[in-house]
C-alpha positions in Angstrom: -0.6 -16.6 -56.2 0.7 -13.0 -56.7 3.4 -12.4 -54.1 3.6 -8.7 -53.3 4.2 -9.0 -49.5 6.1 -5.7 -49.4 2.8 -4.0 -50.2 -0.1 -3.0 -47.9 -3.5 -2.1 -49.2 -5.2 0.6 -47.2 -9.0 0.1 -47.8 -11.3 2.8 -46.3 -14.7 1.2 -45.8 -18.0 2.8 -44.7 -21.1 0.7 -44.7 -19.9 -1.8 -47.4 -21.2 -5.1 -46.1 -22.2 -6.3 -49.5 -19.2 -5.3 -51.6 -16.2 -5.6 -49.2 -16.4 -9.5 -48.8 -16.3 -9.8 -52.6 -13.3 -7.5 -52.8 -11.4 -9.4 -50.1 -12.2 -12.7 -51.8 -10.7 -11.4 -55.0 -7.7 -10.1 -53.1 -7.1 -13.4 -51.4 -5.1 -14.3 -54.5 -2.6 -11.6 -53.7 0.0 -12.1 -50.9 -0.1 -8.6 -49.5 -1.3 -7.0 -46.3 -4.8 -5.6 -46.1 -5.8 -2.9 -43.7 -9.6 -2.1 -43.5 -10.4 1.3 -41.9 -13.9 1.9 -40.6 -15.9 3.1 -37.7 -16.4 0.7 -34.7 -20.1 1.1 -34.9 -20.3 -0.2 -38.5 -21.2 -3.6 -37.1 -22.7 -5.0 -40.4 -19.5 -4.4 -42.3 -17.3 -5.7 -39.5 -19.4 -8.9 -39.2 -19.2 -9.4 -43.0 -15.4 -9.5 -43.0 -14.7 -11.3 -39.7 -13.5 -14.5 -41.5 -11.0 -12.7 -43.7 -7.3 -12.3 -43.0 -7.2 -8.5 -42.6 -6.2 -6.0 -40.0 -9.1 -3.8 -38.9 -8.3 -0.2 -37.9 -11.1 1.7 -36.1 -11.2 5.4 -37.0 -10.8 7.9 -34.2 -12.3 10.7 -36.3 -14.7 10.9 -39.3 -14.3 11.1 -43.0 -12.9 9.4 -46.1 -9.6 11.3 -45.9 -9.2 10.5 -42.2 -9.7 6.8 -42.9 -6.9 6.8 -45.4 -4.6 8.9 -43.1 -5.2 6.6 -40.1 -4.7 3.5 -42.3 -1.4 4.8 -43.7 -0.2 5.4 -40.1 -0.5 1.6 -39.5 1.4 0.5 -42.6 4.8 -1.1 -41.9 5.7 -2.3 -45.4 7.9 -0.3 -47.8 5.0 0.2 -50.3 1.3 0.9 -49.9 -1.8 1.3 -52.1 -5.0 3.1 -51.5 -7.7 0.7 -52.6 -11.5 0.9 -52.8 -13.9 -1.2 -50.8 -16.7 -1.1 -53.4 -15.1 -3.4 -56.0 -14.4 -0.7 -58.6 -10.6 -0.9 -58.3 -9.1 -3.9 -60.2 -6.1 -5.6 -58.4 -4.5 -6.6 -61.7 -3.0 -3.1 -61.9 -1.2 -3.4 -58.5 1.9 -5.2 -59.9 2.5 -3.0 -62.9 2.0 0.2 -60.8 4.4 -1.2 -58.2 6.9 -2.2 -60.9 6.9 1.4 -62.2 8.0 2.6 -58.8 10.7 0.0 -58.5 12.1 0.4 -62.0 11.9 4.2 -62.4 12.3 5.2 -58.8 8.9 6.9 -58.6 7.4 8.0 -55.3 3.8 7.7 -56.4 1.9 6.2 -59.3 -1.6 7.6 -59.8 -4.2 5.3 -61.4 -6.0 7.1 -64.2 -9.4 6.5 -65.9 -8.7 9.0 -68.6 -5.8 7.8 -70.7 -5.4 5.5 -73.6 -6.6 2.0 -72.7 -8.3 3.3 -69.6 -11.9 4.1 -68.7 -14.7 3.9 -66.1 -17.8 1.8 -65.9 -18.8 3.6 -62.7 -18.5 7.2 -63.9 -21.5 9.4 -64.8 -21.8 12.7 -66.6 -21.6 14.9 -63.5 -18.5 13.1 -62.0 -16.7 13.0 -65.4 -17.2 16.8 -66.0 -16.2 17.5 -62.4 -13.1 15.5 -62.7 -12.2 17.1 -66.0 -12.5 20.5 -64.4 -10.4 19.8 -61.3 -7.8 17.9 -63.3 -7.5 20.8 -65.7 -7.4 23.3 -62.8 -4.6 21.3 -61.2 -2.6 21.0 -64.4 -2.9 24.7 -65.3 -2.3 26.3 -61.9 0.0 23.7 -60.4 1.6 22.2 -63.5 0.7 18.7 -62.2 0.7 16.8 -65.5 -1.7 14.1 -64.4 -4.9 13.0 -66.1 -7.2 12.0 -63.2 -6.9 14.1 -60.1 -9.8 12.6 -58.2 -9.1 8.8 -58.6 -7.3 7.8 -55.4 -6.2 4.4 -56.7 -2.6 5.1 -55.8 0.5 3.0 -55.2 3.3 4.7 -53.4 6.4 4.5 -51.2 5.4 4.7 -47.6 8.3 6.9 -46.5 7.6 9.4 -49.4 3.9 9.8 -48.7 4.7 10.4 -45.1 6.6 13.5 -46.3 3.3 15.0 -47.4 2.0 15.3 -43.9 -1.6 14.7 -45.0 -4.3 16.4 -43.0 -7.6 16.4 -45.0 -10.2 14.3 -43.2 -12.7 14.6 -46.1 -12.6 14.1 -49.9 -10.1 17.0 -50.2 -7.5 14.3 -49.6 -8.0 13.3 -53.3 -6.4 16.5 -54.4 -4.2 17.1 -51.4 -2.0 14.1 -52.4 -1.1 15.2 -55.9 -0.8 18.9 -55.0 1.6 18.2 -52.1 3.5 15.7 -54.2 4.2 18.5 -56.7 5.2 21.0 -54.0 7.4 18.5 -52.3 9.0 17.6 -55.7 8.2 13.9 -55.5 8.6 11.9 -58.6 5.3 10.6 -59.9 3.4 9.4 -63.0 0.0 8.1 -64.1 -1.0 4.6 -65.1 -4.1 3.8 -67.2 -6.7 1.8 -65.3 -10.3 0.7 -66.0 -12.6 1.5 -63.1 -15.2 -1.3 -62.7 -18.8 -0.9 -61.6 -19.2 -1.1 -57.9 -20.3 -4.5 -56.5 -23.0 -3.3 -54.2 -24.1 -0.8 -51.5 -24.5 2.9 -52.2 -22.2 5.6 -53.3 -21.3 7.9 -50.4 -20.2 10.9 -52.4 -22.5 14.0 -52.8 -20.9 15.4 -55.9 -21.9 19.1 -55.6 -21.1 19.4 -51.9 -17.8 17.5 -52.4 -17.0 19.5 -55.5 -17.4 22.8 -53.7 -15.2 21.6 -50.8 -12.5 20.5 -53.3 -12.6 23.8 -55.3 -12.3 25.8 -52.0 -9.3 23.7 -50.9 -7.5 24.0 -54.3 -8.0 27.8 -54.4 -6.8 28.2 -50.8 -3.8 25.9 -51.5 -3.0 27.9 -54.6 -2.9 31.3 -52.8 -1.1 30.0 -49.8 1.5 28.5 -52.1 2.0 31.9 -53.8 2.4 33.6 -50.4 4.9 31.0 -49.2 7.0 31.4 -52.3 7.4 35.2 -52.0 
């Protein structure tokens, strides 16, 4: 048993009745808290996890980002991780990412699929190109120095992520976290992870629509940051 009881996993779930039970079964080996965030009308997913020891939080609004924000608000441990409901995140990275925070006093550790000893079994050509573009954009215009801006497999200190005052209800949250971490001068790093193939159910992301939203957000954030520093 892996004892990490000072950690809470925030797991946003939307129509994941096939994959989420397998994820929770695997996580049963880890003594940490699990918060599942979903809509109260997602009956199939709710029924699929009713026998697992988890806290269920019902969203008051819509969106992937909102699920994470509302989940974070319910965390009462010192550390938290954003974890995927589709089985693509591997729990074996939780302890080394958490240890990086404890040993080096980081605020946030970002999982990365694009470093040495990392990779993705769930990526495709479009998502890989999109991530390369947005990561490069972030590194050039914001001096981020991270390698995977769209992978929200993150372990962090709860009190530090609260400082970011997250507000994106959609997938913009993926970039809001690293951008605001940089602006707020939080100490962060990346850690190589292998993203697994999702267990089941369907991907919810529409890459071109989401990509346009993220680009718009990053441009707006860039120009607002210039204005605020003048």
